[in-house]
N, C-alpha and C positions, 0 to 999 in steps of 0.2 A: 504494500500500500504506500502511495506517495505521501511525502511530508511537505506541507506548505507553511511558509511564514507570511502572515498577513500584516500589513502596515497601514494604520489609519491615523489621520491627523486632522485637527481643526486648527486653522491658521488665519489670523486676522491680518489683512494686507491693506495698508493705507493707500493714498493716491499713487497709482502705478499704471503702467501699461506693459505687463509682463510678457504678453504674447499678442501680436497684432495680426489682423487679417490683411487681405490684399489692398485695402484702402487705408490701412494704418490705424483702424479702430480696434479696441480691445475685443477679443473673440467672445461670443455669446452663445447660449443654448437655451432653448425653451424646455423646461422640465416642470411637471406638475402645474401646467398652465400658467407658469410664471417665467419671465425672462431672467436669466442669470448671467453673470460674468463667467468666463471659462478660460482656463489655461490648458492648452493641448498637452497630451501625454508626451508627444515628441519633444516639445520645448523643455519640459521638466526632466525628461529622460536624458537629454543631451547634457545638461549641467550635472546631473547625477553621475553620468558616465565619466565626465571629465574629473569629477571629484574622486571617484573610485580609482581612476588611473593615477591621479596624483598621490592618493594614499598608498597605492601599491608600487608606485615607481615604474610603471610600464605603460607607455603611451601606445595608443592605436590611432589610426587615421582612416576616416571614411572619405574617399576622394575619387575623382575621375582623373587625377593628375599623375598617376603612377608613371606612365611613359615620360612625362615632362620632368618629373623629379629624378628619374634615372638619367635622363639626358643631362640635367644640371650637375648631377654627381660625377658623371664622366667628364664633363667639361672642366670641372675642378681638378680632375686627374690629368688634364692637359690634352684631352681628345679634341680633334677638330669638330667644329659645330655640326657639320653635315653628318659625320660619322656618329657622333653622340646622339643626334636626333634619330638616325636610322636605328641605332641600338635600342633606344627607348621604344620605338615602334615595334621592334622585334620581340620585346618582352611580352607584348600582347599577341603578336602574330605567331609566336611559338607555343602559345598555350591555348586551351579551349576557349578562352575569352576573346580570341582574335576577332570573332564576328562583332564584338562590341567596340572595336577600335574605330574611331572617326578621325582619320588622318586629315580630313578637310577642316577639322575643328581644332587645329593645333596639336594633334596627337592625343587628345583626350579620349578616354573610354566613355562610351555612351551610358554605361552603368557605373554606379558607385562601387568601388572595391573597398573592402574593409580589412585591413591587415596591420600588424605591428609596425610602428614607425621604422624599426630596425630592418624591416624587410627591404627597404630601398637600398641600403648598403649591401644586403645579400644579393639582390638582383643585379646591382652594379658589379659585384664580384664575379657573377656568372658571365656578364658581358666582357669583363677584363680577361677572363680565361679563354674566351672564344673570339678575341679581337681579330685574329687572322681570318676566321670564317666571315665575320662581319665586314671586314675590309674587302674581301673578295665578292661579297654579295651586294655591296654598295653600288648603286647605279643600275643594277639589273632590273628589268621590267617585272619579272616574277621570281624573286630570289628564294621564295619558299621560307620555311621555318629554319632558322640557323642556330637557334639556342635549344638546349635539351628541355623538352616539354615537361618531363617528370620533375626536374629541379625547379623550373619556373613555377609549376603548379603547386609543388610542395611549399614553396615560400608564400605564394598567394593564399594558401589555405591554412597557414599557421594561425594560432589563436593566442589571444591574451586572456586574462581573467575577465576583462570587460566584455570581450566577444563571447566567452562562455556564459556570461551572466545575461547579456542583453541580446545575443543572437546575431546572425549574419545571413542575409538573403542574397545569394549569388547563384542563380539558376544557370548562368552561362558557364560556370565552372563546376563540372561534376565533382561532387564530394565537398564543395565549398560552403554549402549551406550549414548553418548551425542554428538549431532550435533554441532560442533563448530561454533561460530559466525564469526570468523576471517578466512580469506583466505590470504595466503602469497605466492607471486610469486617467482620464481627463479630470482635472480639478474644476469644481464649480462652486459658486456661492450657495450657502445654505438658505439664503433668503433671496427675495426678488431684488434685482439690481440691474442698472443700465449704465452704459457708457455716458460720460459727461464731457462737455467741450471746454477747452481752455484757450482763451484768446490771449496771445502774448506778443510782446514787441521786443526788439533788440535796439539798443541805443548806439549810434555811431559816435565813438569817443572823440573823433577829430572834426566834428562839425564846427563851423564858425559860431561864435557866441550868439550872433544875431539869428541863426537858424535854429528852429526847434522841430521837434518831431522825431520819429524813429527811423532807423536805417533799415529796419525789416519788421514786418508783422505777419502773423499767421495764426492758424488755430491748430490745436492738437487735441486728441481725445485721451481720456484716462478713465479709470474706474477704481472703486474701493469696495471692500467687502470681507466677509468671513468665508473662507474656502474649506470645503471638505476634500481631502486627498486620500487616495487609496492606491496601494501596490501590493503585489504578492509575488513571492519567489518560490518556485517549485524546487525545494531543497534536494529532492531526489535527483532531478534532472541536472541541477548545478553540480552535484557530486559526480554524476556521470560525465558531464562535459569537462570536468577537471580530472578525468581519468582516475577517479576514486581517491584523490588526495584530500583526506579528511581535514588536515590542518589548513590547507589552502581554502577549502570550502568555508570553514569557520571564519577565516580572515576576510574573504570576499563578502560573505553574508553580513558580517559586522560592519564592514565598510559601506555596503549598500544601505543598511539600516541608518547609519549615521548620516550619509549623504542625502537620503530621502528626507530626513527630518531637518537637516541644517542647510540644504542647498536652496537656491532661489534663482529663477531665470533672470538674466542680466539686462534685458531690454530696457532702455531709457533709465538705467540706474543712476547716471550722473545728474539727471534732472528730477528724480523722484526719491532715490535712496530708501526704498521700501524694505529695509533689512530686518524683518521680524522673524521670529521662530514660532513654531506651533504653540498654541495655548494648551493643547491636549494631544498626547500621543497614546494610541492604543495598539498594542502588538499582540498577536495571537499565533500560536502554532497549532495547525490543524492536520488531521489525516483526511483522506477521501477527496476534499475539494476546498478551494478558497471561499471565503464569504465576505463580500463587500457590504458595508453599512450605508451605501449611498441612498437606499430607499428610506432611510430615516428622515431625509430632507425632500422627499417627493412633495410633501406638503411644506411650503416655505415657512421657515422659522419666523416668528414675530418678535419684534424688539421687546426687551424687558422694560420696566418702569423708567429706568435711566436712559433708555433709548438705544441700548447696545444689543448686538446679536451674538457676541462670543459666548456669554453665559448660557443663553437659551440653546445655542448650538451644541455645547457640551452636554447639556441636560437631554437634548433630543437624541444624541448619539447613545447616551447611557440608557435611556428608556427603550430605544429600539434594540439595543444589545440584550436587554433584559427579556424582551419578547423572543428574540432569536434563540437565546439560551433555553427558554421554556419550550419552544417549538422543536428544537434539536435534542432536548434532554441533556444538554451539555456533553453530548458524546463526541468522539473524534476530535477533541480539543484538549490535549494534555497540558497546555499552558495558555494563559492570557494575563496581561497586566497593563498598567497604565501609569503615566506621569503627567501631571497637570499643574497649572498655575494655582496660586491660592492654597487654601487649607482643605478644600472639599475633596472627598474621595468618592469613587463610584463603585459600589460592590459588584455591579453587573459587568464591570470592565476588568475584573480580576484584581490581583494584588497591586496595591499602590507602591510606587517607587519614587524616591526623592529626585532622581535625575534621569535624563535620557540615557546616560551611560549605564546606569544600573539596570534600566529596563532592557536595553539592547543586550547586555551581557546575559541576563536571565533568559531572554528569548533565544539567543544563539545556543546557550547551554541546553535548552529544551529541544531545539530543532536538530542540533548536531552534538549530542553529548560526547564528551571526551571518552576514549576507551576506558572501560572500567567503571564509568559513572552512568552508563545507560540505565534508564529506569525500566 
């Protein structure tokens, strides 16, 4: 039976535009017949991934620029520009991904490749070893594949922990797909909320004293609200993707948990600085399947007497969890716990913890007990 680690958070975000649509407006969704502000899973997942990679000290890159990066690496080695460009194109032409190469678009691949950053150096090393063949093929109309496909594909298919965690879709390269262990939901406000407009101006500091007015004026949109966030990690799949490395799985899971709670999309951060952390974190380890608490907010939360949504949102989550616990009979859930602001605790959300760190440690121990401590 699979093991899942569920992550729930209630987070108040002030004036911000964390995730924009094609017109620059905050993204929205209609849920429970009420308009809500939304932050896409892709947006939050990207910043989580970067945080995990920084924690673990292993960077990966999702890019169409692999041939270009190889070309640049070879140019730094003193290769002629034309030969280096040809070698970069051969990296794609010699692998199954060759159909995805668009030479008319600067040598970019038409699909995003996702590989460890160190893979560029390894691909360049293959080109260095086969420079003679590349020089002989340069200028030929149909030179064919001049690099060893097995080595090229082996490099393109390498994984980092973040790839094992979040997955990789690469249908053009057989065996390159990785089913990610993590699922991240779109965040949305627990209450009705709409984007608002901000009219702003910029002053020209060097205008003559007799001239008044602005040097620039425009409008921007922003939003504010209390967001519900959810993610789940299939711990069994994570362990499988990491080739059974139990210690690595614990490290990756703990890093994901920390980044889920502490990360924030960076759009417009310089003009809004919305650097809050969750008011409530609720973590659960489950067997059989994950359980999102999003339905707790299908009916929009109403403000409390003081006009805030954070307190009522925490209470709504706890009330819904109480119902879920009753309906499921508390089965297939060996652990759950929470950490929150203030002094209130919520019995339906499991054991209270003083800090996120304590909560994460307890959840990781329950999801991946160290050998000899399994319950």
